[in-house]
C-alpha positions in Angstrom: 2.9 -60.5 -51.8 0.7 -58.3 -49.6 -3.0 -59.4 -49.5 -5.4 -57.1 -51.3 -7.4 -56.3 -48.2 -4.2 -55.2 -46.3 -3.2 -53.0 -49.2 -6.6 -51.4 -49.1 -6.4 -50.8 -45.3 -3.0 -49.0 -45.7 -4.4 -46.7 -48.3 -7.2 -45.5 -46.0 -4.9 -43.2 -44.0 -3.3 -40.3 -45.9 -0.9 -37.4 -45.0 -4.0 -35.2 -45.0 -5.5 -37.3 -42.2 -2.3 -37.0 -40.2 -2.3 -33.2 -40.6 -5.9 -33.1 -39.6 -5.2 -35.2 -36.5 -2.2 -33.0 -35.6 -4.4 -29.9 -36.0 -7.0 -31.2 -33.6 -4.3 -31.9 -31.0 -2.7 -28.5 -31.4 -6.1 -26.7 -31.1 -6.7 -28.7 -27.9 -3.4 -27.4 -26.5 -4.3 -23.9 -27.7 -7.6 -24.0 -25.8 -6.1 -25.5 -22.6 -6.1 -23.1 -19.6 -3.1 -25.0 -18.1 -0.8 -24.4 -21.0 2.0 -21.9 -20.6 1.0 -18.7 -22.6 4.2 -18.6 -24.8 3.6 -22.2 -25.6 0.0 -21.4 -26.7 1.4 -18.6 -28.8 3.9 -21.0 -30.4 1.1 -23.5 -31.1 -1.0 -20.7 -32.8 2.0 -20.0 -35.1 2.5 -23.7 -35.8 -1.1 -24.0 -36.9 -0.5 -21.2 -39.5 2.8 -22.9 -40.6 1.0 -26.2 -41.1 -1.6 -24.5 -43.3 1.0 -22.5 -45.3 3.1 -25.6 -45.9 0.2 -27.3 -47.7 0.1 -24.4 -50.1 3.8 -24.1 -50.8 4.6 -23.7 -54.5 8.3 -24.5 -54.2 10.4 -26.6 -51.8 7.1 -28.2 -50.7 8.6 -31.3 -49.1 11.0 -29.2 -47.1 8.2 -26.9 -46.0 6.0 -29.8 -44.9 8.9 -31.3 -43.0 9.5 -28.1 -41.1 5.8 -27.7 -40.4 5.6 -31.3 -39.0 8.8 -30.9 -37.0 7.4 -27.7 -35.4 4.1 -29.4 -34.6 5.9 -32.4 -33.0 8.2 -30.1 -31.0 5.3 -28.1 -29.4 3.4 -31.3 -28.7 6.5 -32.8 -27.0 6.9 -29.7 -24.8 3.3 -29.9 -23.8 3.6 -33.6 -23.0 6.6 -32.9 -20.7 5.1 -29.8 -18.9 1.4 -30.4 -18.6 1.6 -32.5 -15.4 4.0 -30.2 -13.4 2.8 -29.8 -9.9 4.9 -26.7 -9.4 5.5 -23.6 -11.5 7.7 -24.1 -14.5 11.4 -23.2 -13.7 12.6 -19.9 -15.2 15.1 -21.5 -17.5 12.4 -23.9 -18.9 10.1 -20.9 -19.5 12.9 -19.1 -21.3 13.5 -22.1 -23.6 9.8 -22.1 -24.5 9.9 -18.3 -25.2 12.8 -18.8 -27.6 11.0 -21.6 -29.4 8.0 -19.4 -29.7 10.2 -16.7 -31.4 11.7 -19.3 -33.7 8.3 -20.7 -34.8 7.0 -17.1 -35.4 10.0 -16.5 -37.6 9.3 -19.6 -39.6 5.7 -18.5 -40.0 6.9 -15.1 -41.3 9.2 -16.9 -43.8 6.4 -19.2 -45.0 4.2 -16.2 -45.6 6.9 -14.5 -47.6 7.3 -17.6 -49.7 3.6 -17.6 -50.5 3.8 -14.0 -51.8 6.8 -14.5 -54.0 6.3 -14.1 -57.8 7.2 -17.0 -60.1 10.4 -15.4 -61.4 11.6 -14.5 -57.8 10.7 -18.0 -56.5 12.8 -19.6 -59.2 15.7 -17.2 -58.6 15.6 -17.8 -54.9 14.9 -21.6 -54.9 18.4 -22.6 -53.7 18.5 -19.9 -51.1 15.0 -20.8 -49.8 16.0 -24.4 -49.6 19.1 -23.6 -47.5 16.9 -21.4 -45.2 14.4 -24.3 -44.8 17.3 -26.7 -43.9 18.6 -24.1 -41.4 15.2 -23.9 -39.7 15.3 -27.7 -39.3 18.7 -27.4 -37.6 17.4 -24.6 -35.4 14.4 -26.5 -34.3 16.5 -29.5 -33.3 18.8 -27.2 -31.4 15.9 -25.5 -29.6 14.4 -28.8 -28.6 17.8 -30.0 -27.3 18.2 -26.7 -25.3 14.7 -27.2 -23.8 15.4 -30.8 -22.8 18.7 -30.0 -21.1 17.1 -27.1 -19.2 14.2 -29.3 -18.2 16.5 -32.1 -16.9 18.7 -29.7 -14.9 15.6 -28.1 -13.4 14.2 -31.4 -12.4 17.5 -32.4 -10.7 17.7 -29.1 -8.9 14.1 -29.3 -7.7 14.7 -32.9 -6.6 17.6 -31.8 -4.4 15.6 -28.8 -3.0 12.6 -30.9 -2.1 14.7 -33.7 -0.6 16.7 -31.2 1.5 13.4 -29.6 2.8 12.0 -33.0 3.6 15.1 -34.0 5.5 14.9 -30.7 7.5 11.3 -31.4 8.4 12.1 -34.9 9.5 15.0 -33.7 11.6 12.7 -31.2 13.3 10.2 -34.0 14.1 13.0 -36.2 15.5 14.2 -33.3 17.7 11.0 -33.3 19.7 10.2 -37.0 19.5 10.1 -39.4 22.5 12.7 -41.7 20.9 16.1 -42.3 22.5 19.2 -40.6 21.1 20.5 -43.7 19.4 17.1 -44.4 17.8 17.0 -40.8 16.5 20.5 -41.2 14.9 19.4 -44.4 13.2 16.1 -43.0 12.1 17.7 -39.9 10.6 20.0 -42.1 8.6 17.0 -44.0 7.3 15.3 -40.8 6.4 18.3 -39.5 4.5 18.5 -42.8 2.5 14.7 -42.6 1.9 14.6 -39.1 0.6 17.6 -39.7 -1.7 15.0 -41.3 -4.0 12.5 -38.5 -3.5 10.5 -37.4 -6.6 8.9 -34.0 -6.4 6.1 -34.9 -8.9 4.8 -37.5 -6.4 4.9 -36.8 -2.7 6.1 -39.9 -0.8 4.7 -41.2 2.5 6.8 -42.9 5.2 4.9 -46.1 5.2 5.1 -49.6 3.7 8.6 -50.6 2.7 10.0 -47.7 4.6 8.7 -49.1 7.9 9.3 -52.7 7.1 9.8 -55.1 10.0 12.6 -53.2 11.7 11.3 -51.8 15.0 13.3 -48.5 14.6 11.9 -48.1 11.1 8.4 -48.7 12.4 9.0 -46.0 15.1 10.2 -43.6 12.4 7.1 -44.2 10.4 4.9 -43.6 13.5 6.8 -40.4 14.3 6.3 -39.0 10.8 2.7 -40.1 10.3 0.2 -37.2 9.9 
């Protein structure tokens, strides 16, 4: 049996509180100067969808589910793109634009539901329910498409940055005072090192890279700013 004080604590938080908290978060994204404009536009549409879902006169549970799913989707996108140190890749931008279009379509559908007369609402109840379920599927599909494009873009950027870093290191080695054998060994170390390169955090050739090996130490000295 749950203690009375615990039952009381659970009842403090309601779905209205959750919607209010979500609204605050969405408005913060909307006001951010760093957010991608189409994402901000999608957030604006989601805010309207959230409001309309609370006033739905039929299929309310389905409407609320779609509204919450839309809100979670744009929050997830913001969380995964807000700390980019480079411009968003074109394919990622296009995914966000498509999500914006989908959310605006949902907003339009919810507005039409609100305007329906009682007799029409009853006549279209099954059709509206199917449409709401379809929007749920489309939202999941859109998020999957965004995630795939993001992962592929990160991988491509990783390779591009690593290749550029290796070229820079090779150029430094070409004019260094190291012997030919030391240059070959050092270049191999650099290739191994840059294979773990992450473009979101610029590495430095120090610490574990240098280690106790005199050739590694020479490499670190050559590449030091």
